[in-house]
C-alpha positions in Angstrom: 0.0 0.0 0.0 1.4 3.4 -1.0 1.9 6.0 1.7 3.2 9.5 1.3 5.4 10.4 4.2 6.0 14.1 4.9 8.9 15.5 6.9 9.7 19.0 8.0 7.3 21.3 9.5 7.2 22.9 12.9 7.2 26.4 14.4 9.0 29.1 12.4 9.4 32.8 13.0 8.1 35.3 10.5 10.8 35.9 7.9 12.2 32.5 8.4 12.6 29.6 6.0 11.7 25.9 6.0 11.8 23.0 3.7 9.1 20.3 3.6 9.7 16.9 1.9 7.5 14.1 0.9 8.4 10.6 -0.2 6.3 7.8 -1.4 6.7 4.4 0.3 5.7 1.4 -1.7 5.4 0.9 -5.4 3.8 3.8 -7.1 3.0 4.2 -10.8 4.0 7.1 -13.0 3.0 10.3 -11.5 2.0 13.3 -13.6 1.4 15.7 -10.7 3.1 16.3 -7.5 1.9 19.1 -5.3 1.6 20.8 -2.0 -1.7 22.0 -0.7 -2.3 23.8 2.6 -5.3 24.3 4.9 -5.2 27.3 7.2 -7.4 27.4 10.3 -11.0 28.0 9.3 -10.3 27.9 5.6 -10.6 25.4 2.8 -7.6 23.5 1.5 -5.9 25.3 -1.3 -3.2 24.3 -3.8 0.0 26.2 -3.0 2.4 24.7 -5.5 2.7 21.9 -7.9 5.0 20.4 -10.5 4.0 18.2 -13.4 5.8 15.4 -15.2 7.2 17.9 -17.7 8.7 19.9 -14.8 6.2 22.8 -15.2 5.6 24.5 -11.9 2.5 26.3 -10.6 2.4 28.6 -7.6 -0.5 30.4 -6.1 -0.3 34.1 -6.0 0.2 34.1 -2.3 3.4 32.1 -2.4 4.8 33.1 -5.8 8.4 34.3 -5.4 8.8 32.8 -1.9 8.2 29.1 -2.3 10.0 26.7 -4.6 8.8 23.2 -5.5 11.2 20.6 -6.8 11.0 16.8 -7.4 13.1 13.8 -7.8 11.0 11.6 -10.1 13.4 8.6 -9.7 13.0 8.6 -6.0 9.3 9.7 -6.0 10.0 12.6 -3.7 8.9 16.2 -3.8 10.1 19.1 -1.7 8.8 22.6 -1.0 11.3 25.2 0.0 9.6 28.1 1.8 11.3 31.4 2.4 10.2 34.7 3.9 7.4 32.9 5.8 4.5 35.1 7.0 1.9 34.5 9.6 -0.8 33.9 6.9 1.3 30.9 5.8 0.3 29.2 9.0 -1.4 26.0 7.9 -1.3 22.2 7.7 0.6 21.3 4.5 -0.3 18.2 2.6 1.6 16.6 -0.3 -0.3 15.1 -3.1 0.7 12.7 -5.9 -1.6 12.0 -8.9 -1.2 9.5 -11.7 -3.4 7.5 -14.0 -6.1 6.0 -11.8 -4.7 7.1 -8.5 -4.3 10.0 -6.1 -2.5 9.9 -2.8 -2.3 12.4 0.0 0.1 12.7 2.9 -1.0 12.9 6.5 -0.2 16.6 6.7 2.4 18.5 8.6 1.8 21.7 10.6 3.7 24.9 9.9 2.9 27.6 12.4 4.5 30.9 11.6 4.7 33.0 14.7 7.1 35.0 16.9 
């Protein structure tokens, strides 16, 4: 059974940086989408960043210029480098892999941004 295991997360001060990583355990098919979504308290989950099989990135307006997504397709891992973090970035961050006939989600990792 495939599981997405996230690492990173934790309290960070405003202006700080953090990198989240996500790795798939178990056999996974070809993925055409790897992404990071986040859910802030009292809000719906939103896509923050993604990368497709061609290496094309997407960033939401709120993280553009501050977050960088990267992947290692051979290892089925995806990372999210976050810089200049702000209190509105406080959320639970979830990684998401999609491929033909499947979609997997990580368990979520909390990133509180506070002084």
